[in-house]
N, C-alpha and C positions, 0 to 999 in steps of 0.2 A: 508414531502415535497418531491415532485417528482423531481429528478435532470434531467436537460436536457441532452439528449444523445450527444455523441461526433460525430461531422461531419467527414466523411471519407475524406481522401485526394486523394484516388484512389480506384479503384475496386481491392480488394485484390487478386482476381483470375487472374488479368492481370499482377501482379507483378512477376518479376523473382525470383527464389529461392535465399535466402541469401547465400553469399559465406561461405564456410567452414572455421572455424578459425584454424590457425596453432599454434603450440606450441610456436613459437618465437614471436607471436603477443601479444601486451599488452591486458589484460583482461579488458573489460568494467566494470565500477563501477556503483553503484546505482541501482535503480529499473529497469533501462533499461535492465540490464543483466538478471534479473529475468524474465522480460517480454519476452525477446528473448528466454529464455529457455522454457517458457511455450508455446510460439508459435511454436517452433521447436520440441516440444515433440510429438513423434509418438507412444510412448508406451501406452498400454492399462492398465487400473487399475488392480491390482493383484486380482485374484478371491478369494483368501483366506482372504482378508481384507474387512471390511465394507467400503462403499462408500457414498459420498454425491454428490449433483448436481455439485459442482465445480470441481469434478474429471474428468469431460469430456469436451472436446473441449475448447471453450473460457469460461471456468468456468461455463459451462452449459447454456450459453446465445448465442442465434443466432442473428446475425445482422438483422435489419429490411429490408424492401424492398429498402431503400436508402443506405444500408450498414452501418447503425449506430448501435453502441453498447450501451445498456442501463446500465449505471454504477450502478444505484440503484439495479437493478436485480443482477448484478455481486456481489455487496456487500452482498445482502441477501443470495445468494448461498454460498458465502464463509463462512458466519456465520452458515448456515445450515449444512455445511460439518464439522465444528469443532467437534461436538459430535462423528462422525464416526472416525475422527482422534484420539480423546482422547481415545475412546474405543480400537482402534487398538494399540495405544502406551501403554496403560495400560496393555493390554494382553501380549504384547511382553516383557515389562519391568518385569512383574511378572514371566514370563517364564525364563527370564534371571537373576533373583535374584536381580533386581534393586529395591530398596525399597524407600518409601516415608513416612514422609517428610525427607529432605526439598524438596521444589518445584524444578522442573527441568526447566531450561531456555535454550531453543534452539535458539541460535542467528543465524540470517541469514548471509550468505556470498555467494560469487559467486562460491564457491567450491561445489562439489557434496554433501558433508555432512554439516550439521550445526556445529557450534562451541559451546563449553560449557566451557567458561573461568572459571578458579578457582573452578571447580567442580570435586571432587574426583571420580565421576562416569563417567567422560568423556570417558575414554578408553572403558568401558563396553558399553556405549551408542553407541559410534562409531562402535564398533564391531556388536552390535545389528542391526544398520542401514545397515551395510555391508551385514548382513545375510538376511535382509528384504528390498531389494531395492524398493519394492512397497510402503513401508512406507516412505522411503526417498523421493520418487517421490511425494507422497501426501503432505509431508511437503513443498517441493519446490514449488508446485503449489499453496498452500495456501500463502506462502510468496510472490510469484509473484503477486497474485491477491490482497493481502492486500497492497503491495507496490504500485501497479497501482492505486487502489482507493484512497489511502492516498495522493499521489501526485496530483491526479485529484481534490480532495477536497481542497487542498491547493491553486491550481490555481483558483478554483471557489471562494474561500475566498478572494483572491487578487482582482478578478474582482469586487466582492461586495464592497470592501474597496476603490477601486480606484475612484469610483464615489463620495464617501464621502470625501476622504482625498485629492484627487488630486495625480498625478503621483509623484511629488517631495516629498511630505510628506510620501506617501507610501514607496517610495524608501528609505527614511531615516529610517522609521520604520523597514523595512526588513533588513537594514544594521545593526540594533541593535539586530537582532535575531540570533539564531544559524545558521551557514553556511548551515546546512542540514535541515533548517526549512521545506522546501517543500518535502523533501525525506529523513527523518531521518532513522537511522538504526532501524530495527525491530527485534522482537523475538516472539516466541510462548512460553508461560508459561504453565506448566502442573503440577498440584498438586496431581496427582494420579487418579483423577476422571474427571476433567474438564480441557480444554485448551482454552486459549484466547490470542489475540495479544496485544503486548505492543510496545511502541516506546521509543527511547532514547531521553531524554531531559536534555542536559548537561551531568552530571555524574550520573543521576538517570533515572529510567524507570517509565513510566506512561501508563495508558490504551490508546489504539490507538485513536487519536483525529479525529473527523469528521468535516464536513463542518461547522456546527453551532458553535462548540467549537472554531475552528480556526478563524472564522469570529469574534466571540466575543472577543477573545484574542487580535486580531489586533486592534479592536476599543477601548478596555479597555486600551491598551497600550497608546492610544492617548487621554485618559480621556474623551471618548465618552461613555455616560452611556449605559449599556446593555439594558435598557428598552426602549431606543429610537427606534421609528419605522424605518424600512428600507426604504430608497429611492430606486427607480428603478435603478439598476446598469447601468452605461453607457457602450455602446459598447467600446471595446478597442480603436478603431480608433478615437472615439469622446473624450475619456478620455485624449488622448495625443495631441489633437488639441489645439494649443496655444490660439486661441480665446476663446475656452471653458474654458481653465484653467484660463485665466484672468477674465472671467465673474464669475466663481465660487468663485475665490478669493475675488472679490469685494463684493459678497453676504455674504461672511463669516465675513466681517469686521463689 
């Protein structure tokens, strides 16, 4: 399924540069911080490392003539870059004496380096990433891109569901979900050969959820059978219109 592109709010070339952050200012949390890091990244990929399409520019995607970014292309480029990241990480780990198994989970944070909670190899990996800033950069760009597309998929899933459930029912459903349902903590898992993204779900990790899975989970939570055909999603302004809400409620009785 081809996802609709995001409409721009302004010509990015006409916007002033973002102000520089100061040490005494609070750090932004969530995927916005990763997204800002990727947008402000002026460094070039390290020549000694393997690269993928997401290592360049806006994850290898150029806005169209209207300034819109194709998120499906972004997601494809991110996954196409994972083999290069896995190869780079494996080579550097072997050179540093870091062995597998167990798997290595690099959790995202707004800091320069990822975190490795409860992993005895944490200090060695942190030192390795200090010695290979290009690899740390590649990790941050992947995390920024996956966080961006994950949040976008959640918003599109909400748009799908709002036409079926109505705004009040959807609000109740989301209130029963994890507070970070739209933008959960992410990590990259590496087993020595392959790397893939996962998201936190409560106290556990699961593979990164996409649009179809998130849409299905919202509807299944409301006892709507997953085999039911989709209705055309309503535009947001119609979904919240009170006359439309009353009409849909009457049809559901």
